[in-house]
C-alpha positions in Angstrom: -7.1 -9.2 -21.6 -9.2 -6.0 -20.7 -7.3 -3.9 -23.0 -7.8 -6.5 -25.8 -11.3 -6.4 -25.3 -11.4 -2.8 -25.6 -9.5 -3.1 -28.7 -11.8 -5.3 -30.3 -14.8 -3.1 -29.3 -12.9 -0.3 -31.0 -12.7 -2.2 -34.2 -16.4 -3.4 -34.1 -17.0 0.3 -33.9 -14.4 1.1 -37.0 -16.1 -1.8 -38.9 -19.5 0.4 -38.4 -18.1 3.5 -40.1 -16.3 1.4 -42.9 -19.8 0.0 -43.7 -21.4 3.6 -43.9 -18.5 4.6 -46.1 -18.6 1.6 -48.6 -20.3 1.8 -52.0 -19.5 -1.7 -53.1 -21.4 -4.6 -52.0 -18.6 -7.0 -51.7 -16.8 -4.6 -49.7 -19.7 -4.0 -47.1 -20.0 -8.0 -47.1 -16.4 -8.6 -46.3 -16.6 -5.5 -43.7 -19.7 -7.4 -41.9 -17.6 -10.9 -41.9 -15.0 -9.2 -40.0 -17.3 -7.6 -37.6 -18.7 -11.2 -37.2 -15.2 -12.5 -36.3 -14.6 -9.7 -33.9 -17.8 -10.5 -32.3 -17.2 -14.0 -31.9 -14.2 -13.6 -30.2 -15.4 -11.3 -27.6 -16.9 -13.7 -25.2 -13.4 -15.7 -25.2 -11.5 -12.4 -24.4 -13.9 -10.8 -22.0 -14.2 -14.2 -20.0 -10.5 -14.3 -18.5 -9.5 -17.2 -17.1 -13.0 -18.8 -17.1 -13.3 -20.1 -20.5 -15.2 -23.2 -20.7 -15.8 -25.8 -23.8 -19.2 -24.3 -24.4 -18.0 -20.8 -24.7 -15.6 -22.1 -27.1 -18.1 -24.0 -29.1 -20.6 -20.8 -29.0 -17.7 -18.9 -30.8 -16.8 -21.4 -33.3 -20.3 -21.5 -34.4 -21.1 -17.9 -34.1 -17.7 -17.1 -35.9 -18.4 -19.9 -38.8 -22.0 -18.8 -39.4 -21.1 -14.9 -39.1 -17.9 -14.7 -40.9 -18.1 -17.7 -43.5 -21.6 -18.9 -44.1 -23.6 -15.7 -44.3 -20.9 -13.8 -46.2 -20.6 -16.7 -48.7 -24.4 -16.9 -49.5 -24.4 -13.1 -49.8 -21.4 -13.1 -51.9 -22.7 -15.7 -54.4 -26.1 -13.9 -54.5 -24.1 -10.7 -55.5 -22.2 -12.3 -58.1 -25.0 -14.0 -59.6 -26.7 -10.6 -59.9 -23.5 -8.6 -60.8 -24.4 -6.3 -58.2 -21.5 -3.5 -58.2 -21.1 0.0 -56.9 -24.0 1.8 -55.4 -23.9 5.0 -57.3 -26.9 7.2 -55.9 -27.7 6.1 -52.4 -30.9 7.9 -50.6 -27.9 9.3 -48.4 -24.5 10.1 -49.5 -21.6 8.1 -48.0 -19.9 11.2 -46.6 -23.3 12.2 -45.1 -23.7 8.4 -43.6 -20.5 8.7 -42.1 -21.1 12.0 -40.6 -24.5 10.7 -39.4 -22.5 7.6 -37.8 -20.2 9.6 -35.8 -23.3 11.5 -34.3 -24.9 8.3 -33.5 -21.6 7.5 -31.3 -22.5 9.8 -28.3 -26.2 8.9 -28.5 -25.4 5.3 -28.2 -22.9 5.9 -25.3 -25.5 7.8 -23.4 -28.0 5.2 -23.9 -25.7 2.3 -23.0 -24.8 4.1 -19.7 -28.4 5.0 -19.0 -29.0 1.1 -19.4 -26.7 0.6 -16.6 -25.1 -2.5 -18.7 -21.3 -2.5 -17.7 -20.9 -5.9 -19.7 -18.5 -8.6 -18.9 -15.0 -7.9 -17.4 -13.1 -5.4 -19.4 -16.0 -4.6 -21.7 -17.7 -1.6 -20.2 -18.1 -0.1 -23.6 -20.0 -3.2 -25.0 -23.6 -2.1 -24.3 -22.6 1.3 -26.3 -20.8 -0.5 -29.0 -23.8 -2.9 -29.4 -26.4 0.0 -29.9 -24.2 1.8 -32.2 -23.8 -1.1 -34.4 -27.5 -1.9 -34.4 -28.5 2.0 -35.1 -25.9 1.6 -37.8 -27.6 -1.2 -39.5 -30.9 0.5 -39.3 -29.1 3.6 -40.9 -27.7 1.6 -43.8 -31.2 0.1 -44.4 -33.0 3.5 -44.5 -30.2 5.2 -46.4 -29.2 2.4 -49.3 -31.3 1.2 -52.2 -29.3 -2.0 -53.2 -30.8 -4.9 -52.1 -27.7 -6.7 -51.1 -26.5 -3.7 -49.2 -30.0 -3.6 -47.3 -29.2 -7.3 -46.4 -25.7 -6.2 -44.9 -27.7 -3.6 -42.8 -29.9 -6.3 -41.5 -26.9 -8.6 -40.6 -25.0 -5.4 -38.9 -28.4 -5.1 -36.7 -28.3 -8.6 -35.9 -24.7 -8.3 -34.9 -25.5 -5.5 -32.5 -28.2 -7.5 -31.2 -25.6 -10.2 -30.5 -23.4 -7.7 -28.8 -26.0 -6.9 -26.7 -26.9 -10.6 -25.8 -23.1 -10.7 -24.5 -24.2 -7.9 -22.1 -27.5 -8.9 -21.0 -27.6 -12.5 -21.2 -24.2 -13.9 -19.7 -25.9 -16.8 -17.8 -27.8 -18.6 -20.8 -27.0 -16.6 -23.9 -26.5 -19.6 -26.3 -30.3 -20.3 -26.7 -31.2 -16.8 -27.6 -27.7 -16.1 -29.9 -28.7 -19.5 -31.6 -32.3 -18.4 -32.1 -31.1 -15.1 -33.6 -28.7 -16.8 -35.9 -31.2 -19.1 -37.1 -33.5 -16.6 -38.1 -30.9 -14.4 -39.8 -29.5 -17.5 -41.8 -33.2 -17.8 -43.3 -33.5 -14.3 -43.8 -30.4 -14.2 -45.6 -30.9 -17.1 -47.8 -34.5 -15.7 -48.9 -33.1 -12.3 -49.5 -30.4 -13.7 -51.5 -33.1 -15.7 -53.8 -34.9 -12.5 -53.9 -32.2 -10.3 -54.9 -31.1 -12.7 -57.9 -34.9 -12.5 -59.2 -35.4 -8.9 -58.9 -32.3 -8.5 -61.1 -33.6 -11.2 -63.5 -36.8 -9.7 -64.1 -35.8 -6.2 -64.0 -32.1 -5.8 -64.8 -31.2 -4.2 -61.5 -31.0 -4.4 -57.8 -32.2 -0.7 -57.1 -34.9 -0.9 -55.1 -35.9 2.7 -55.8 -36.9 1.7 -59.3 -39.4 -0.5 -58.2 -41.5 2.3 -57.2 -42.1 2.9 -61.1 -44.1 -0.7 -61.6 -47.7 -0.2 -62.1 -50.2 -2.6 -62.5 
């Protein structure tokens, strides 16, 4: 179980690097969906033999929202807005990956400084959570396309969720469900906004909005 938990955490880190290197909105959405599946499975893997019905229900609800509902809404908005490859982000994809790699030791140092060891077999959970949060923030800063910005927001939420697994093991469900509800509403609204932006201006490039006057 400990080795399996470590493998899941490593895969979460790799999905973050995939997000930084992906130019297509659909690829980013599918990657963040895969990340949601990994995070939903973590509580079950790290609990060992202490798996409860509540934990199974939590994993099912979290996995359904993160891996199916939210990505479905985003994919639907993406197809409706005909969002394709983002060709000119603020920061290039190779540079973004290098920045992501540079954030790894920072997240590891901060995680150790917080003194959070995480559940059994998941000592790297807090650093991975911080890394996921920082990658989400980096995507929001470095990208222009509205749908990709929502993906960055989802990655940040995944980082907060993972940190909740490390910090709030006694009563995590209320905190996590509150966060998921906020994200659900935010993604729904952002999907509508993205479609309206495309209908009005025939683009999802938020950089072009700066040219609006009056």
